[in-house]
N, C-alpha and C positions, 0 to 999 in steps of 0.2 A: 504494500500500500504506500501511497505518497500523498502529499498535500499540494494542492494547486495554489501557487503563489505568484502573482504578477505574470500569469500565463506560462509559468514554468512549473515543472513537477519536482518537488523536493522530497527526496527519499531519505537522505542521510543529513542529519542536522546536528551541529555542535552547539552546546549551550555554555556560555561563559558565566560562571557564578551559578551553577546548576542547583546548588543547595538553597538558593533563595526561594521564598515561599511561592512567588508567582512563577519563577523559572522551573522549579521542580514539578509544579502542577502541569505546566505545558509539556515538559519533557515526558512525564508519565502518560498523559493523554495521547500524545503522538506515538509513543512506544506501543500503547494498547492498540492503536490503529494499524500498526505494522511498520512504522518508520524505524530506521536505524538511528539510534540516539547515542551521541557521545557528549561528554561534558567535562568541565574543569571547575575547580573551586579552590580559593585560597584557604578554606577550612577543611581541605581534603583529609588531613590527619587529625582533626580535632575530635575529642571525645564527645563534644556537644552535638556534633553532626553525624556521629557514627551510625545512628539508626537510619537516617536518610540515605547515607552511603550504602548501607547494607541492602536497603529496599530497592534502590535504583539498580544496583548490580543484579539483584534477584530477578528483576523483570527484563534483564538483558541490556541495560545501559552500560557503556564502557566509560570509565572515569580516569582522568589524567591530572597530573600537576598542571598548574596554570603557566605553562612555559612554551606553548605552541605544539607540544608533542601529540595532542589529540586531533590535530587537523592535518589532512592530506588532500591530495587531488581528487579523492573520491567524495569529499565533503561537498554537499550541494549548497549549504548556507551555514553561516555562523550567527547565532542568536545572542543578543545582548539586552541588558536592561539599562535604565537611566543611571544606575549606580556604577556601571562599568566605565572606566576612564579610557581615553583614546590611546594611552601609552601601554595598554595591556599587551603582554607578549602574544597572546592568542590572536588579537586583532592585527598585530604586525605580520604574523605568518599568513593570516587570511588575506591581507592586502597584497602580500608578495605573491601568493598563489592566485590572486584575482578571484577570490571566492566572495560572493555577496555577504555583507554584514547587515543583518536586519534586526530591527527592534522587536522586543517581546510583543508589544502591542500589535505590530503588523502581522505576526503569526497568529495571534489570537483573533484579529479581525478576519483573517482568512478562514479560521475554524468557525467563527460565528456564522459565516455565510453558508456553511455546509449543514447547519442544523436549524431547528425551530428554537431559537435562543432567547432565554430570559436573562437580561442584563440588570444586575442590581447595583444601583448607584447611590451615593450618599457619603457624607464625611464621617458618619458614625453608623455602626451596625451592619455594614455590608456583609462581613463574614458570617455573622449570626443569621441574618435573613437568608443569605445564600444557602446556608446549611439547613435552615428550617424548610425552605421550599424543596430542596433536594430530598430531605428525609420524608416530608409529607407526601410528595409525589411518589416516592419509592414505596411508601406504605400503601398508597392507593393503587398500586400496580401499574404506574405510568412508566417505570423503568428508565429514568432520565440519566444523562451524563452530567459530569461536574468538573469545573475548573475553578478552584477557589484559592484564596490567599491564606487560608488557615486550615488546620487539620480537624476533621470531624472525628469525634471520639468513637462513633459507631464504626467508621472505616478503619480506625487504628486497631480496633478489636479484631479486624480481619487481617491484621499484619500488613496493612497498607500505610503509606505515609499519611494518608487521610485527606489530602487536598485535591485529589483527582479521582475520577471514576468514569468508566466507559460503559454506558447502558445500551440497550438494544433498540430503544425508541429514537424518534427524531428530536426529542426534547434535550436541551443543554442549558444548564444554569451556570452563569459566570459572574464574577465580580467586575464591575466597570470602574476602574480606579481613576479618580480625578487628580491625584497627586502630581502626575507629570503631564496632565492635559491630554493624554492619549485616548481617552474614551470617545472622542469625536470621530475616531476611525471606525467605530462599530455601527452596523446596520442590523440590529436585532429584530426579532419578532415582537418582543415586549420589553420595554424598559420600566424599571421600578425605581422611583426617586424617594428616598427615605428622609433626607434632611440636608440642610446646608449650614455649616458654621465655619468660622475662620480656622484653617488647619494648614495645609501646605500652600494654599493660595488665598488671596483676598476674596471676600464673598461675591463681589460683582463679577469677578473672573469665573468663579465656579458657576454662577447663574448662567453665564454665557455658554459654558461648556455643556451644562445640562440642557439648555434650550436647543443646542445643536443635536445632541443625542436624541432628545424627544422628537425632533423633526425627522430624524432618520429611522424611527421605530414605527412599526405597524400599529402598535398600541402603546400607550404611556399611562402608567399609574403613578399617583403622587400622594404624599402625606398632607392631608388637609389641616394638620395641626401646626405646620411650620410656615410662618408668614413669609419666609424667604422664597417659598415655592409658589406663592399666590399667583404670580404672573406666568408661571410655567404652563404651557399648553399640555393638556392631558385628556385622556378618554375616560378615566376612572379615578375616583378619589376615595381613600380610606382614612379613617381617623377615629376620634372619640365621640363625636357629636353627630346629630342628624344632618349636618351640612355635608356629610360624606355618604357615598354609596354603600360602603361597608363600615358599620360602626357597631360597637357592642351595646347591649342593654345595660350592662353593669360590669365593673371590674373590681375584684377584691384582691388587694395587694397584701400578701402574707410574707412572713420573714424569709421563707425559702422557696416560695412559689407564687404564681399569679393565676387567678381564676377569672376567666373571661366568659361572660354569659351572652348568648346571642339566640334569640327566639327559644327553641326547645333544646338548644345545645349548650353544654357547659365544657369549656376547654380548660383543662388544668395543666398549665405550663410549669415544669419544674425549674423555673428560673425566677429570681426576685426582681423587683424594680419596674416602675412604669415604662421605662425605655424598652425593656424586654417584652412587656405586654403589647406595646405599640409595634415592636418588631414582629411579634406573632400575628397581630392583626394584619400587617402588611403581607406576610406570607400566606395567611388564610385567604385574603382577597384574591391573590393571584391563583392559588390552587383551586379555588371554587370556579374562577373564570376558565381555568383549564379543564374543568369537568370533574373535579373530585367531589365525592359525596360528603356532605357535612358530617354525618355520623362517623364515616371512616376517618375524617379529619380529627374528630374528637379523640379517637384512639391514637392517632398519629401524634397529636400534641402531647398526650400523656406519656408517650414512649420516647419523646425527643431526648436525645442523649447529650447534645451540646457540642461545643467547639473547644479545642485546647486553648487554655489561657483566656477563656472568657468566663470570668467569675467561677473558676475552678476551685472548689472548696475542699480543704483538708482539715480533719479534726486531729487533735493531739491528746495525749494522755493527761496533759495538764489542764484540760478544759478550755484551751485557747484554740480558736479556729484560724487557719491561714488561708487566705484567698489569693490566687494568682490570676492577674488580669492584664490583658494587652493594652489597657488604656494608656494613651500617649498624647492626647491633646486635651485642652481644657474642658470641652464638653463631655468627653468620655470620662475624664477624671471625676467631674461633678456627678455623673450618673452612677459610676461604680462606688464612689464614696457614700453617696446617699443610700445605695443598696446595702453596703456594708454596715452603715449606721442602723439599718433596720434589723440586723441580725445580732448586734452586739451592744454591750454597755459602753464600749470605748473602741475607737479605731486608732491603731498605730500604723500609719501609712508610710511605705517606702516607695519613693518614685525615682526612677533613673531616666532623666531626659534622653531622648533618642537621637541626638545629633546637634551639632553646633548651629547649623543653619536653621532648623526648625525652632530651636530654643531662642535664638535671636529674634526670629519672626514673631514668636508668640509670647515673648517675655512678659509683656504687660498683661496679657490675657491669663497667663499662668498665675501671676501675682493676684489678680482680681479673684480668680477661682479659689485659690488657697484661702484668701480672706473670707470668702463667702461660705465655703462648703464645710470647713472643719469647725467642730464644736470646741468649747473651752477645755474639755477633758481629753480631747484627741491629741495625737502627737504626729509630727511630720518629719520624716528623714529624707533628705535629698542627697542621693548618691552623685558622684562625679558624672558629667555628661558622657554618654557612650560615644566612643570614637570607632567608626567602622573602617577606617583606613582611607587612603587617598589624600588629595589636596583639599584642605579645608582651612578656613580662617578661625582660629581658636581664640576669639576675642570676647567670649562670654563664659561664665561658669555658673554652677549651681548656687554658689554664694551670692552671685549677682541677683538670682531669682529671689532669694530670701531677703536681700537688701531692698528690692523693689516691693516685696510683700509688706515690709514695714513692721510696726509693732502690732502684735496679735495676742489674743487671749490664750491660744494653745501653744504648747512647747514645740520648738523646732530644733533640728540637729543637722550638722553637716559632716557625716562620717567620711573619712578619707578613702575608705575601701569597704568591701563587703564584710570582712572580718570584724571591723569596728562596728559596722551596722548591726551585725548579729549580736555582738556584746551589748549594745544599747538595747536591742529588743529583749534580750534575755534578762537584763536588769530591770526593765520596766513592765513587761507583759505579765498579766495575771489572769486568772480564771474569768471567763466571760468576755475577754477582749477578742477583737479581730485584728490580726496582723495582715495588712493588705499590701501586696507587692504589685507595683504597676510599672509598665515600661514596654516599649516595642523594639523590634529589629534585632535585639541582642539574643542569639541562640543559647547563651549560657544562663539566661534568667530562670528557666525551669530547674537547673541544677542548684542555683542559689536558693530557690524555694525549698528544695530538698534539704539543703544545709540548715535552713532555719528550722524545718520540721525536726531534724535530728537533735538540734540544740534544745528545742522546746520539749521534746519527748524524754 
């Protein structure tokens, strides 16, 4: 099998940075279709990526050091993401051999054309809603495919990486990422717009991107609760009130789950927080539009298993809960802290900013969020900013974020490393607390959570 791309048939594709969440998903999906996949990654020998490496090899991908050795004249194309810099050795070899270097989003756009694709867009909740739609459709016998930016726990149980799946139907669910502006390349069957907030780009720029994607979609669904989406053209609106086409009769937010009532159906979602209830409403509206029976969806919601690092809750012998979450922008931090405050007497939050550029862009928004969301009894630990490598301007620090936050009622800390952070947690955490670990991009954060659990146990 091969992928038709710019009127050329691509059979052998090399991925630079193949362990990245979006890159590994594409690589798996194309491998499942029969393409020959090679890849390289600078984390090739890291313990943090050993599971991804093992899985990619098990499905027939060939992995190499990032030194050009994985590319030869039989390679049809080399795939990169926005994170790959031009001086990468693999790119140098590809240029010397005159092999096309294509962006991840261009390959995904070519795949989108081959299926009845549902594209999930929004600055928050994309991975969760993508997972929900996939699981709900799968439960209802629709047999969809998946290309996601995060691992589904249900697929991990099948010894898969969890962010890709090849189903037998024409349905495909993908994340449409606004962070690098590439979602305008997609022409899906249905686009779902969840929300807009300042994240990688200013709000007006995101609005423009979403408007383009909406115009290129056969159907567009949008969240009626987000005023930033008011002017977006859509065919269908979901939300919390009668202004929307799909709205609940009632929502009961409980410490560890959310109950959504609609006519004669009661959906019991095993996730807390209003944001997750609204995510579920978005997924339900799409699945019913695609022909799923409502009572089948009741069972699907109850059995939803979730996404890795999306409010992943661990209990300890000491009566302290530890929650691991991918939250990495102000709106996501606000949502997950609110959810954590609903399950605990006090939150001890540890946040690792996910890059110097994003931290610089969002610094004032972070400060405002910290001031608003944390209670007097809570504690906030800011780890050093995560550096993923490459050429960056290191002109901001976590200390600068706390300085901008100013005088607050809750206690703040600036640990120099994770060992110091764990010592602080150990000395302050007590029964009934929630230790909340937040941050994106860094593949070693799950191991950090495990270190905290060992210390608390």
